[in-house]
C-alpha positions as CSV (number, residue, x, y, z in Angstrom):
1,M,79.6,113.1,77.6
2,P,76.7,112.9,78.8
3,K,75.3,115.5,81.0
4,A,74.0,113.2,83.9
5,L,78.3,112.1,83.8
6,R,79.5,115.3,84.1
7,E,77.3,116.8,86.8
8,K,78.0,113.2,88.6
9,L,81.5,113.7,88.6
10,K,81.3,118.2,88.8
11,L,82.8,119.1,85.4
12,S,82.3,122.1,84.3
13,A,83.2,122.9,81.0
14,G,87.7,123.7,80.8
15,D,88.3,120.5,83.6
16,R,90.8,118.0,82.0
17,V,89.5,114.1,82.2
18,E,92.2,111.0,81.7
19,F,91.4,107.7,80.2
20,I,93.2,105.0,82.1
21,I,93.3,101.8,79.8
22,D,94.6,98.9,81.7
23,D,95.3,95.2,80.2
24,E,91.9,93.6,80.4
25,L,90.4,96.4,77.7
26,S,89.4,98.1,81.0
27,A,88.9,102.0,80.8
28,R,88.9,104.2,84.0
29,L,88.1,108.2,83.7
30,V,90.1,110.3,86.2
31,V,89.1,113.5,86.7
32,K,92.1,116.3,86.6
33,H,90.9,119.4,88.9
34,V,93.3,122.2,88.3
35,P,94.2,123.1,91.7
36,V,93.7,127.2,92.3
37,T,97.5,128.0,93.1
38,G,97.5,126.7,88.8
39,L,95.9,129.7,87.4
40,K,98.2,131.9,88.5
41,G,99.8,134.0,85.7
42,M,97.2,133.7,83.7
43,L,95.6,137.4,83.7
44,P,98.4,139.9,82.8
45,R,99.4,142.0,85.7
46,P,97.9,145.8,86.2
47,S,99.8,148.5,84.6
48,K,99.6,150.1,88.3
49,P,98.7,149.0,91.8
50,V,94.7,149.2,92.7
51,S,93.9,149.2,96.1
52,L,90.8,147.2,97.6
53,E,88.6,150.7,97.5
54,E,89.3,151.2,94.4
55,M,88.5,147.6,93.0
56,D,85.0,148.0,95.3
57,R,83.9,151.7,93.9
58,A,84.8,150.1,90.4
59,I,82.3,146.9,90.9
60,R,79.8,149.7,92.8
61,E,79.7,151.7,89.5
62,R,79.7,148.5,86.9
63,V,76.3,147.2,88.9
64,R,75.0,150.7,88.7
65,E,75.1,150.7,84.9
66,S,74.2,147.4,84.8
């Protein structure tokens, strides 16, 4: 799909599209954006709960390393 069309439709890598063809053989492109709720369960659960403070600390450490 041409870059200009992807930009116009605000498509990102992994976005899904559907082509609908009517009886006159006209085609229509429908963008199928995935709602955030559809992302639930994509990552494994952590082995132990992590607090917000621990997350913030890990982020700060990682930023210092880069």
